[in-house]
N, C-alpha and C positions, 0 to 999 in steps of 0.2 A: 228677498221675497217674504211672503207672509209666514211661512214656515220658519226661516230663520229668525225673524222678528219675534215670533212667539217663543222661540227656544231661548233667545237672549233675555227675554222678560222672565222666563221660567228660571233661569239660570241664578238671577239675583232677586226674585220676587220673595217677600217675607209676609208671614201673617201677622194677625193683631198682636200676637205675643214677641214679635221680632225673629222668629225662627224662619229659617228658609223654608218655601213651600216644598221644595224637593232637595233632598240631602243628595250628595255626590252619587250614591249607589242608585237612586230612584231616578236621578237625572240620566245616568247612564241607560237605564231601562227605557225611559220615555225616548231618548235620543235614538235608541236603536230602531225604535218604530218610525220616528220622523225621517231618519235617513232613508229608511226604505220606501216611505211615501215619495220623499223627493225623486228616488229614482224611477219610480213608477211615473209621476209627473213628467219627467225629463223624457220618457219613452213615449207618452201620449202626445207630447208636443212635437217630437221627432222620433219616427218609428225606426229610425237608423240606430238610435241609442239602445244598447242592450240592457233590458231591464233586470238581467241576473235572475237568480233563484228566489222565489217568494220567501219570505221569512218564516220560519217555525222556531220560536224562541221561548224558553223558560225562564220566568221571574221567580225565584225560589227564595224562601226566608222564613224565618220562625215568626211567633205571635207577636204582634206589634210592630213589624219592621216596615209596614206600609205597603203590603202587595195590592190591597184593594185601593189604597191611594193612588197608586199607579195606574190603575185601570180608570180610575176617574179623571186623572189627569190627561190619559189617552183619550177617552171619551170626550173630554172638553176640547181636545186638539181637533178631534173628527168633525164636531159639531161647530165649534166656533171659528176655526181657521178654514176647514175644508167645506163647512156647511153640509156636512153628511148627515143623513138621519138614521137613527138607530132602527135596526130591523130591515133597512132598505139597503145602505151602502155597508153597514158593518153590523154585527151582532154580539152581544156579550151573553153567555150561558153560564149555567152551573147546574150542578146535579140536583140540588134541593130548590123547591119552589121559594122557600124563605131567602136563600141566599141570592136567587136571581131577582128577586123583588128588591131586595137592599141595593143592587146594582142598577136597577130599572130595566133589566133584561128579560132573558126568558129561560125556560128549562131546557137542558139538552134534548130531551125526548120530544118536546113539542116543537122546538126550532127546526129540528133536524129530522121530523117525521118517524121517530124510532118509536114502536110501541113500548110501552112500560110491560105489559104482559104479551108474552109470545104465545102463539096458538090460537085457534078458532077464529081466523081472519080468512075472508074470502079473496079470490083473485082481484075482484071488483074494488074491494076495500083498500087492497095494497097499491093498486093502480091510482086510485083516487089520491091516497097519501102521497104517492110519489109525485104527482101532479101538483099538489099543494107545495110540496117542499121545493120543487123546481121553480114555481112562482116566488116563492120567499127568497131564495138564494140568487135570483136573477142577476141582481147588481151587487151582491156581497162582494167585497174585497178583503175584509177582514173577520176573523172569527176569534174573540176572546174567550177562553175558558177558564173560569174561577174555580178554585178549590180542587185542583187537578189530582190531589191525592185521592179523593173520593171516587174518582172515575176509575172504573176497572180497565185493564188492558183490553177485554173483549168489548167494552163499551166503546172505547176510543177507535177500535177497529171497526166497528159497525158505523160511526161517525165518518170515518175516512171513507168506506165503501159506499156509504149514502151519498157523500158529497162528490166522489169521483162519477156517480151516475148521475147526479142530478145538475151539476154545473155544466154549462153550455160550452162548446168548443169555441165558437166565434167570439172574439173580442175579450177573450180571458187568458189566463196563463195555465190552462187546464193541461196542455200538453208540452213537454220538454223539446229540444232541439231535433230530437229522435223520433218525436211523435208519441212518445210513451205518456201515459197517465201521470201527473205528479200527484204526491200526498194531499189529500183534501181537496182534490180538484184543482189545485193551484192557487188556493187561497192562502193569504198569509194568516198564521195562526199563532197567537200568544196565549201561552200556558201561565198560569199563576197558581202558586201553591206551596205547600210544605210536605216533603215526603217522610218528615220525622214524625209521623203520626200514624193511627192506627190504619192498617190496609183495609181496602173493601173485603166485606165478608165472602164475596166470591167473585168470579170472572177474571182473577189474576191480578197482582199488583204491578203496576207500571215500573216501579223502581226495583223489582225483583231481578235476580240475575236471570236473563232471557236464555236459560240453557237449550231449549229447543232450536231457537234463532241461531245460536252458536254452532249447534251440531248441523244445521242446515247449510253450513259455511257462509254464515252472514248473509243471507238472500232469504227473503220470504215473499210469497204471492199475496197480493191484497185478497183478504177474506176476513170474515168477521169472528177471528179467532183470537185467543189469549197471545199466541206467538207473534201475529202480525201486530197486535197492539203494543207489544213490547218492542218490536222491531222499530215502530215508528218513534220511539224514544232512543233506542240504542244505535240504530245503524248510521244516524249522523248524516252530513253533506246533503246530498240531493235526495236521499230517501227517508230523512226523518228530521228529528230535531237537531238545530245546528249548533246550540249552545245554551248557555245559562248565565243570567245575572243574578248574583247572590246578594240579598239584602241583609246586611248583619246588624246595622244600628237600631236598636229598639227605639221608635219614636212615641210609643204609647205610654211608657212609663218610665220616670227618670230614676226609680228606686233600685238603686244597685243591688241590693239584698234580693229583691223579688225577681230581678232579671238572672240572677245567681241560680236561685230556685227553678226558675223555668229551664234554665239550662241544663241543670242537673238532671230534672225530669225528662227533658228530651233525649238525653244521653244514657237514662237508666242508671245513673251514678249518683244517687241522693247521698249527701254528707250525713255523718252521724248526728250532727248537731240539727241540721235543717230536718232531717227525719223525726228527731225528738221533738223539736218545735212544732212541727206540723201535727204531732199525735199528742201534744200536751204533756211530754214527759221532760225530765230535768235536762238542761243542756250545760256544756262546760262554760258557756258565756251568757252575759245578760240578753 
């Protein structure tokens, strides 16, 4: 199939410098997406084939490990192999407009029709926004959220609630075998980011221990709350994020010392020598 041929090409394709376009970790993340697409294509060709649960997966890694590169490769796959259109069949979103623009996507608030500033909205305005969102997500099968660490738990819960209400039931995977709403209206969702960064100033941290979710017996109703947003990441299986692909190999920089400094800063364990060097103080080595 075209999907398999594209995968084979990506596994051995090299750039102008002779380096693999996708390292093993990045390839694993991309393959996770293509495997899911193949399953849905099989179901589309034969409705007796069980498409399984939509994919909700996290691609995680430090600076320079190629998270955005994975998104670009997935986007290439969608557009060049499946001939899908951005914004119609799939959408790439980020919290900040500058990041969304770099990826050729949209902001979370605009794409999902979530107001940046709450309050002061009439019922007519809300209805109009809901109608616009429903039209935008009519054919979406995938939602890719970049810089997920910047997204608060409350905002992720709002995205989930919005998509549950906006995605139509006919011809989608909105409902599971029992007729219950799936997270994000049954869309496949790919999260990309690095949780070893500063957490959002408010709205709850997705990587924080979900104490309220645990107290509630690991069950939580879909609502625009911090607890529900954290549950989408911590509950796993059919109710949340199913797993993670960790990108560890730094592709942006080959300097071993700089990689060491970045890793020490991530862990909050800067060595004496590196601390002294960064502050222009005497070090024990040249």
